N, C-alpha and C positions, 0 to 999 in steps of 0.2 A: 299344721301340715306343711309339706315342702312344695314349693313351686316347681314347675317343669324345668325352668332355667337352672335352678339349683341342683335338681336331679341329674341334668345333663353334665354339669361340672363334676359332680361326685362320681358319676359313672366313668368319666374320662380319667379321673385320678385313680379310681380303683383299677382301671385297665393299664395304668402306667404311662398314660399320655401326659407329657409335661411341657409341650410348646403349642401355642396358638399364634398363627400369623394371620393378619387381616386388617380390615377397616370396619369400625362399628357402623351400623346402618340398619334401617328398616326394623323388622320384627326381631332381629338378633340382639338389639340393644339390651334387653333384660339379661341375656346370657353374659354379655360383657360386664354388666352390673354385678352378676353373681360371681364373676371371676375376681372382682375387687378384693374380696376377703380370702381368696385362695391363691394369691400371687406367690406365696411361699412354696406352693406345690406345682403351679402351672405358670410358666413364663409367658408373658404376653408381649408380642412384637408387633408394633404398629407400622405398617408399610405406607408408602405414599401412593400406591396403586395396587389394585387387586392382582394384576399380572405378576408383579414382583413378589407379592405375598405367596402366590401359588408356586412360583419357582423356588422360593425359600423353603416352603413346605416339602416340595419335591426333593430338594437337596438334603433336607433333614432326614427324609426317609431313606435316601441312598446311603447316607453316612451311618445311620444308627440301626437300620432294619426295622424301626418302629414308625408308626404313623404320627405325624404332627397334624394339627387341625388347621384347615383353611376356613375362615369364617367371615361372613359379611352378608350384605343384602343380595337377594336372589338375582336380580337383573345383572348386577355387576360381577358377582361371582361366576355366573354362567357365561358371561361375555368376556370381560377382561380377564377374569381368573381362569376362564376356559383354556387359555394358552398353556398354563402350567398343569391343569388337570389332564388335558390331552397328552402332554409330555409324560406325566406320571403313568397314565394308562398304557401308552405304547412302549414305555421304557420300564414298566413293571416296578414302580416305586409305591410303597404304601403311603396312603394319605387318607384323612377323614375330612370330608367337606360338610360343614354345617351352614345351612342357609334357609331363608324363609320365602313364602309366597307373596308377602307384602300386600295382603288383601284388605288390610285395615280392619280385620275382625269380622265384619258383617257385610262387606260390600263386594264380595268376589264375583257376584253375578251381574254387577252393574258397571263393570269396566273401569274401576278406579285406576288412576295412573300407577304404573309400576307393577300391577298385579300379574302374578305368574301362575295362576291355578290351571290354565289351559282351557278355560271356558271362553265363550264368545266375548270378544273385547279384551282378552288377556293372551299372554304368550304362555307356552307350555314349558315351564321350568323343569318339571319332572322329565319330560321327553328329551329336552336338551341334555340334561345331566346323564340320563340313562344311555344316551348314545356315546358318551365319552367316559364311562366309569365301569368298574367291575360290578358294582352293586349300587342301587338307588332305592330308597324307601320313602314313603310319603306318610307323615305322621299328623293326625288330626286331634289327638288327645295327649296330655302330658305323659301318660303311661306308655303310649306308643313311641313318643319322642325318646324317652330314656332307653327303652328296649331297642329302638332303632339305632341309637348311638352305640350301644353294646354290640349289636350285630354288625355295625359298620366297622368297628375296630376289628372284629373277627374276620370279616370278609377282606379287609385291607391287607391282612397279614397271612392268611392261610393259603397254602399252595403258592401259585404265582401271585406275587403282591400286586396291588393296584389301588386306585382311589375308590373310596366308598362314600356315598352321599346320603345325607338325611335332609329331606325337604320338609319344612314344618309350617303348619298354619300358625297364625299369631297366638291363638288360644292354646295351642299345644305347648307353647313356651311359657305363657304367663299364668295359666290355670294351675290349681293345686292338684298334686297327686293324691288320689284317693286309695288308701291301702286295701279297701274292700272291693275295688274294681279289678277286673282282669283287662289286659295281661298283668300278672303280678310282677313286681320289680324284685330281682335278686341281685346279689353281688356280681359285678362284672367279671371277676376272675373265673367264674364257672363257665363262661362262654369262651374262654381262651385256653382251654386245656388240651388243645390239639397236639398230637404227637407227630413228629416228622417221619415221613414214610421212606422205606427202602424197598427195592425189589427182593424177591426170594433169594436166599443165599446161593442156591444152585444156579440161578441165572447170572449172578455176579461172577461166580466161579467159571461159568461157561464163557463169559465175556473176557475174563482174565486169560483164560487159555487161548482164546482167539487172538488177543492182542500180543501175547507172548510169541506167537508164531510169526509175527511181522518181521520183515527184514528192514523196512523203511517206515516205521510208525511215525505219525505226526499228531500233535494235539491242536485242536482249534478251540480257543477259550473265548467265551462270549460274555455278555452282560450278566448272565446268571452267576458267573464267578464272583462278580462284585456284590450282587444281591444276597448270595448265600455265604459270603465271606469265606470262600473256599480257596483263597489264593495259596495258602500253604499246602493244601492237598494237591492242587494242580502242579505245584513245584515238585512235590514229592513223587508224583507219578512221572513227571518229565525226567527227573534225575535218576530214577530207578531204571527207566527204559533207555535213557540217553536220547529221548525223543524231542525234536524241536517243537516249540510252541509258537504258533501264529495266533493272532487275536483278530476278532471282528473289530469294526470301528467302535461300537459301544463297549467292547471288551478291552480297549486299550488300557494298558497298565495292569491287566489281570496277572501279568508276570512282569517283574522289572525288566525293561528292555535292554539293560546293560548286562543281563545274565547271559552266560555263554550259550544257553539253549533257546534264548528268545529270538524270534524271527521278526518281531514288530507286527504291524498291521498288514493284513492281506487285503485283496480286492483291487478295484480299479485304481485307487489312490494309495495302495499299500506299497510295501517294500517288494522290489522285484525278487529278492531272494526268498521272501515269504511265499510268494505265488509259485516260484519254481519248486520249492521244497514240497509244498502241498500237492502240486501237480504230479510229483514223482513218488508220492507215498503209496504204499500198498494197503495200509490200514490207517484210517483216520478216526481218532477219538474226538468226538464233538462234545464239549463240556459247556452246557448252558448257553447255546447259540442255536438259533433256528435257521441259520444259513440264508440270510436275506439276499436278494439279488445284488444289492450294493456291496456285499462282502464276497460275492462269488463271481464278480465280473459278468453280471447278468446271466448267471447259471451257465457259464462257459464250460463245455465238456473238456476243454483243455486244462481247466483248473481242477474240477471235481467231476468224476465220471464213475457212477456206481457199477458200471459194467466192467471196469478194470480196477476198482478200489473197493475195499470193504469198509463200511461206515458203522461205527458203534456210537450211538447218540444217547447222551445222558441229559435228562431234563425233568424238572418238577411238573411240567404240564404235558400230559400225554399227547396233546394236539400238536405240540412242537416237534416231537420225534417223528421223522418220516413225513414232515410237512412238505419240504421242498424236494428232497431226494429220498428214494427208497433206501432202507438201511438193512444191514446184515443183522444187527441187534439193537434193541432200545432198552435202556435202563431207566425206568420212571421212578423218580423219588428225589429226596433232598440231595442236592449236588454234593454238599460237604460230606454227608454220611456215605453216599455211594462211592465217591472217590476214595475216602478213607478205607472202606472195606475192600475196594478193588486193589489198592496198593498193599493192604495187609495180606490178601490171598496171594498176590504175586510174590511178595517177599517170602512167604511160606514155601513157595515152589521154586523160586529162583535165587534165593540168597540176597546178598546186599545189593547187587545190580543184575539186571537182565543181561544175558549173553549179547555181546556186540555193543553194549551201551557206550563204552569209552570210544570205540571206533567211530560210532555215529557222531559223537560230540566233536571228535577231531575233524571229521569230514565237514561238519557244519562250519567250524571255525575257518576252514580254508575257503568255503563258498562265500562267507561274509567278507573276507579280505578281498576277494576278487570282484565282489558285486557292488561296491560303493554303498555299503550299509549305512543308512542314516547320514549320508553325506552327498555333497554336490559342489562344484566350483563356486556356485553363487552363495554358498554358506560362508565364504571367506572374502566376499567382495567388499571393497571399501567405497562403493558407489553411494552417492547422496542425490536425491532421496534414497533411503536405505531399502535394499532389496528385502522382501519378506523372509527369504531363506536365511539371511544374515540375522534378522531380528530373532528368529526362532533359535538360532545357535547362540546368540547372546543371552537369551533367556535361559537356555539349557546350561550354559556355563556359569550363570549367576546364581542359580538355585541349588540347594542341597537336596538330599534324598527325603528330607522331612517336608518339603514344600508340597502344597496341594494346589492344583491348577485346574481352573474351569475354562472350558472352551465355549465358543459361541457358534454362530452360523456364518456361512459365506466362505470366501477364500481364506480368511484368517484361520478358520477351523481346519481347512485342508492342509495349509502349510504346517500348522502345529501337529496335526495327527500324522502327517507324513514324516516330518523332519525332527520333531522333538522326541528324544530318546529318554524315556522315563527311567529314573534311578531307583525307584522302589515300587512295589506293588501298591495298587489302590491309591494312586496319587494324581491321576488325570481323570477328570469327570467331563463327560461329553453329553450334550443334548442329542438324543438319538431317537426320540419318539416322533414328534413333529419337527423337532430340530430347527426351531425358528430363531430369528434374531432377537436378542435381548434376554436370553436365558442365563447366560454366563455371569453377568455382573451381580444380580441378586443371589444367585447360587453361591458366589464367592463370599458375599456378606454372611449368608447362613453358615458356610463352612468356617468362617472366622469366629462367628458367635459360639460355635460348638468347639472350636479348637483355638482358643486365644493364644496359645503358646507356639503354634505352628505358623510358618509363613504361608500366606494364601495369595494367589495371583490369579487375576482374571485377564485372559487374553481375548480381545474383542476388536471388531472393526468399528470404524466411526459410525456406520449405519446402525449397528446394534447398540452401541453405547449411547447414541443420541436418544434412543427409545427409552433408556433406563437411567438417565442422568439423576433422577430423584433418589436412586439408591445411595448416593453420596450422603444425602441427608439422613437416611436410616443408619448408614455405617457410622456416621458421627454421633447420632443420638444414642446408639447402643455400644459405642466404643469398640467398633470392629474394624481395625485399621488394615483392611485388605488393600492390595495394590492392583490397579487397573492399567494394563498396558494396551493402549489404543493404537492399532494400526490405522493411521489416518491418511487416506489418499483422496478423500472427498468423492468417492464413487461407490456404487454397488458393484464390487469387483466381479463377483461370479456371474451376475447377469450381464454386465458390460462385456466380459470376455466372451460370453456366448453369443452376444449380438454381433461380434466382429466389427465390420465397417458400418453397420446400420444401428448405431447407438442412439437410444432414446430413453428418457426418463431414468437415467442411471447416474447423473452427475449432480453433486450438491455444491453449494457455496462453501468456501473454506471456513472451517470452524476451529477455534482454539479451545480444545477441551481442558487444557491445563489452566487457562484463565477462568473458565467456568468453575473448575474445581476450587480454585482460590476464592471464588465468589461464595461457594458453600461453606468455606472455612477449612477445606482440606488442602493438602499439598498439591501443587500442580507444577509439572516440569515438562518443558519442550525439549525434544532430542532430534537433531537432524544429522548427526554424524555417528556412524556405527561404533566407533571407538569409545564413545561416551556412554552407550546404552547399558552395558554390563554394570558399570560402577553406579549408575543412577538406580538401577534395579536393586542392587545390594543395599544401597542407602535407604531406599524406600521400604524394603522389607524389615528394616530396623526401626522405622518411624512409629510413633504412637498415634498418628492420625492417618486416615486414608490418603493414598497418593494416586494421582492420575499422571501417567507418563504418556504424553502425546508424542507419538513417533511419526515423523514425516516419512511416509512409505511410498515406494515406487509404484507407479501404475503400469510398468513395462513388463511385469512378469505374469503371464496368464496361467490360470490353474491347470490347463491341459498339458503343461510341461511335466506335471507329476504323474500323468496317467501311465500306469504300468502296462507295457505292451506285451 
């Protein structure tokens, strides 16, 4: 007979799951043991901390559209790993979480240490994970465990993606599967035969007709573009209409921001021209974006107002359409398919380009030239410590269109999302769920593991990088030479800016992260002059070991300078 732990691994392989991130512990140890003989089909990545493992699994899901497994002991997966699970939940990334109640087999009612069954003397592991996941099941038999894994993969990927969790009792992992018991175990592939949905053809045709009547159409592209891999379809719609494309924060790089029709990011910290163009639109096509307050300047009617603008919203989740603003039309279905059909109908009716497309594109070029698009005097400053705007421009000049860049939390994220102009679609990855400090470095390691031939850069503040220094060990162990650009000013910049003159608990002692990197066996470089940074980044991207670039960063530039009025 087959043990539950072996059935789990086989079910994952049948479902096409090929990466596990985590730390062995508790009742999950037999599953790790079962992975030993399956390492040719499932790659196992040992992290130094459950938070890093969860962020790596989140990034894997964003890049591939498939779930990776986050696995470890219950208490630590739910607490430390909860950071990345929450991010995946709120940012719609597929993930499968496998963990145990650590009850010791027979002592769940007697309050053994680490027990998570939810009874007296225990914490409620199921309740914690249910509050931060799309799906959580509780398995007490090996048959339930295997079927729970199969359903977790299904729930993680169908519709709006997200994390799905399997909480297991110890016996459900170690006991043998009995073929005569129910539930019966079937091949995993049969649970994953979902078809992608599209609205009725007449509804898409009606939306196409509405959009073609617009004089000033604009597209807002969100995170759904990344998750559905519909970058080409967004571009095709924009070029047919001559419609400018603004992105939400999480949608950054849904279109290459060097493209003539790209507006960059909208919202409080977005490009002024993006906000101006969206505000002047008569028809807004919202693609995979629920129009959060952070993207709409706190729902400012000066930016978006359904009483003077018609909104066509496309989303895989019907709850997102018309969530924030009432819409003229909603198209519920797979974004890639809906956009493809929408463009196809428009071309049948309107030829190669919509009427007025070229004129709209020419008008946009003029507005960009006049509006300081992705530029400011500080981007060219030779000041030392280096201004953050100049750091961003040096990064932009040093990377090519193949580079993948992960952002983090705090002011460094705002400077990058505002001033970094992406050169290709799907190249900038933002924490946008809980968006906490420390997401970017492990995400960069995961990106490099999956794309060893592409440059990968993590841009992070000293606060976030200090939380995740151990990722250097993981990057070295798995030969993932990512580059970490640390904006180091020894403060929690966003909080300190908000405190104004009443600063408290926002200043750190000076820390040399380049020296720490060398202690791990990685490269470490200190940069204090802006003229040096670009060359250092270019050299680091060619290195065969991870590199930390510690950049002495000015404290004199507050984030509110970027607020789009």
